[in-house]
N, C-alpha and C positions, 0 to 999 in steps of 0.2 A: 816842267810839265809832268815829267815822270814822277817827281817827288809828290806833286799835288795829287796825281792819280793814286799813288801808293797810300797817301794819307786818307784819301776818300775811301779806298778799299778797307783800310784799317778801321775807319769810322763806321763803315757799314757793318763790318764784322762785330765791332763793339755794340752797335745798336741791336744786331741780331741776338747777341749774347744776353744783353739786358732784357730783351723781349722774352727769351727763353727762361731767364731767371725769374722774371715776373710771372710767367705762366706756371713755372714749377712751384713758385711760392704760393700762388693761388690754388694749385692742385693740392699742395701740402696742407693748406688751411682747410680745404674741403674734406681732405682725408681725415684730418684731426677732428673735424666736426662730426664726421661719420663715426669715427672711433668712439667719441664721447657718447653719441646717441646709442651705439651698440652696447656700450658699457651700462648705460642707464636701463636699456631693455633687459639685459642679463640680470641686473640687480632687481628690477621690477618683477621679472618672472620668478626669480629665486624667492623673493618676499611673498609672492602669491602662493608658491608651493608651501612655504611655512604656514601661511594662513589656512590653506586647505587642509593641511595635516592637523592643525589645531582644531579646526571645525569637525573633522572626521573623528578625532579622539573624543571630543566633547559629546558627540552624538552617540558613539559606542558606549561611553560611560553612562549616559542617560538611559540607553536601551537596556543596559545590564542591571539596572536597579530593580530589586525584587518588588513585585506588586503585592499589595495587601490581599490577603485571602478574603474572598467574598463569603457571605453567609450561605450555608448549605440549604437554600430554600428553592433553588431552581430545579426544574424537572430535567429528565434525561434528554428531552428534545432541545431544551435551551442550552444544555451543556454541549450537545453535538453542534448546534448552531455557532456557539462560541468558538469551538475548535476550528470549524470551517473559516470563521472570520479571522481567527488568529493566523491560520495558514495563508490566507490572502494577504494579511499584513506582512508576513515573512517574505512572501513572493515579491511584494511591492518593494520592500526594503532591499532585497537582493538585486532587483532590477534597477533600483536607484544607485546602488554601489558600483555597478559595471560602467556607467558613463563617466563616473568620477575617475576611474582608472584610465580610461581613454583620454580624458582631459590632461591628466598628468603626463601621459606618454607624449601628447601633442606639445605640451610645455617643454618637456625635455628635448624633444626634437627641435623646437624653436631655439633653445639654448645652444644646442650643438651647431645649428645653422648659423647663429649669430657669432659663435666662436670661430667657425670656418671663415666667415666673412671678415672678421677682425684680423685673422692670420693673413688673409689675402691682401688686406689693406696695409698691413705691416710690411709684407714682401714688396709691394709697390712703392712704399715709402723708402725702403732700403735701396731699391733699384734707382729711384730718382736721385738719391744722394750720391750714388756711385757714378751716375751719368754727369751730375754736376761736378764731381771730382775730376773726371776725365776731360770735360770741357774747360775747366779751370786750368788744367795742365797744358792744354792746347793753345788757348787764347790769352791766358793771364799767368804765364809761367812764373813771373816774379812773385806773385801773390800765392801761388800754389804751394802746398805742403804735402809731403809724402804721408800717406795713411795706409798701413798694412792691411787692415780689415777691408777697406774698399778695394784694394788691389786683389785680395783673395776672392772677393765677390766677382770682380771682372774676370778673373782667371776661371772661376767655376762656371760662369754664365756666358762666356764668349761665343759659344756655339748656339745659344738660345735666342732665336729671333724675337720672341715675345718680350724679352727684357732689353736686348741690345739690337737696335734697328740696323738696317743696311747703311744708313748714314753715319751712325756712331761706330760701327764695326771697324772701318779703316783707321779711325783715330785711336782705337784701343790697340790695334796691331802696331801702329806707329809708336804708341806709348811704350810698349814692350821692346820694340826694335831699337828705338833711340836711347832707351834707358838700359840697354843690355849690359853695358860695361859697369853699371852701378852695382855695388855689392848687394844692396837690399833687393834688387830686382833680377839679378842674374839667375838665382835659383828658380824664381818664378818663370823665367823664360825657358829653362830646361823642362819644367813641368808642362808648360804650354805646348812646346814642340812634341814632347812624348805623348801628350793627349791627342794632338793632331795626327801623329804617326799611327796611333792606335785606331783612330777613326778611319783613316785611309786604308790601313791593312785589313780591317774588318770587312770593308766593302770589297776590296780586291780578292779576298778569300772566298767570296760567294761564288757558287758554281752555277746556280740558276740565272740565266741571262736577264729575264724579266725583273727579278728581284734586284739584281745588280744594277740595272739601268735606273730603277726607281731610287735606289740608295745614292747613286751617283748624281742624281738630280736634286737630292735633298740639300737643305741649307747647311747642315753640319758638315757634310762631305766637301761642299764647295769652299766653305770657310777654312776647313782643315788644309786643303790644297793651297789656299792663299797664304796661310800661316807658314807652311813649309817653304814656300817661295821666298818669303821675307827672311828666312833663317837658313841660308845655304851652307853655313858652317856645320850644321848637323847632317848626319847621314839620313837620307830620305829613303822610304821603301820603294822598290822598283814597281812601276805601274804596268 
């Protein structure tokens, strides 16, 4: 009966993992689609800029062409009228040029916003890959392979709740703790503990009580304390 229960639990875990993988794959596909759309938008906006530049150059070239001199048969009144008409044309041209500049600025702003969105999507993609890596270590250890870049990402973002949730955080700590004796992860554990010690000491050094209480309730402080509890070999700061 115990064996059957254990098998059922394992099967449930595997089903959960498969669901997570499917969800992550769907998210990745959606992100890739979004990235492609953003790239197309950036390319389209850049091509529009080139076209507007060409159009403006052609207009300026046509405006700069010298007009033929008219015959000197007009009166002084007509010449004054022509001067006023020309001035009106100049004012109209100058008024037309100003909105073009504002359009260019708007297009540049759109390009910048698209690039920021693309960076955000890339960060989310890297985060999902790192989470997949740690879940593979936990539930499919035989298939798991060590990847230094993903480990560095986990080390740098272990205190960040937006990337590593409260459900995944204990698995990450367990990963570093259980792999402590491994030569490839030993140095990373030292870095992790020193980072946690620095976070705790910064809070403990605060003199204002209100500020100190707020920091003690923060996610980074709580996680730092948990990390230090998992590594008693290291000297911890006095609380």
